Residue, then its C-alpha position, 0 to 999 in steps of 0.5 A: x087639274x093638278x091643283x085638284x089632284x093635289x088638295x084633293x083628300x083620302x081615306x087611307x086604310x093600313x092594314x096590318x093584320x089578317x088576309x090583307x096585311x101590308x096592303x093600303x086601300x084608298x077612297x077618295x072623300x068626295x066619292x064616299x061619305x062613309x066607308x064599311x067594311x065586312x065580309x060582305x060583298x058590298x061593303x068597301x073593304x071587304x074581307x075573306x070571307x075563309x081566312x077573317x072569320x073574326x070579321x061580321x058579314x057588316x062589321x064597322x063603319x067610318x063616316x065623314x061628318x059635317x065638320x071638316x076632317x071629323x070622323x066617326x067608327x060605329x059597330x055595325x052589331x058585329x058579333x067579335x066587337x069592335x076596337x078603336x086604340x084598344x078600347x071597345x067601341x059600344x056605339x060610335x065614336x069619335x076617330x082621329x087619324x092615324x086610329x088604330x082599329x081593330x075587327x074583333x079583339x083577335x081579327x084584323x087590324x087597320x090603321x085610319x088615315x087620311x091624305x095628306x095629313x091635316x097640320x096641327x098646329x098650336x092653335x087646334x092642339x088640345x090642352x093637356x089635362x094634368x090632374x095631381x093628387x092634390x086637384x080635388x082637394x078644397x085648396x085646389x078649389x078657388x076662393x069658396x073657401x079663403x086664402x090658402x094660409x086660411x085654408x090651411x088654418x082651417x085645414x090644420x084647425x079640423x085635424x086637430x079637432x077630428x083627433x081631439x074628439x077621437x082621443x076623448x071617443x078612446x078615453x071614454x070607450x077604455x073608462x067604460x070598458x074599465x067599469x064593466x071589469x071592474x062591475x064583472x070583478x065583483x060580480x064575480x068575487x061576490x058570487x065566489x064567496x057564497 
């Protein structure tokens, strides 16, 4: 019996603000597949209808997925919105232990947690994605453009070609401007003689 108590897993709601500030509510996974939040008395996590005015009657819910320790946060068409870690929840979002939830932009805030918290090992940590300023340049795409030396050479040739093309275009514009200026001056000098 003692062994089962230790292995049981619980939802933990740690209230940070609102009428329930500094309170913790704990719910057993085995008994509840979802937690509902709102001012209506049918919600598992009920907010004060007089004090927590930013909270809708049926504001949000957290649902336990079939996958182990995976949860979803869902906005139940609340009037003032739902925010997870300061990001607006449009319909449904994946939530992890430690997620900060706000019911309305200036409404009550709480942290969603589970007990016991799963141990994070190197095997289940998600790799970090690091983008550099060169991540989208052709050099970052392997083997499509050839070797790095060829790529640098090709890129330099392309840049030189673009510069030469631009110089030729500029020279052409200057020549055309000079011709037009000469024509205008010629026409003006001829008309001023008359």
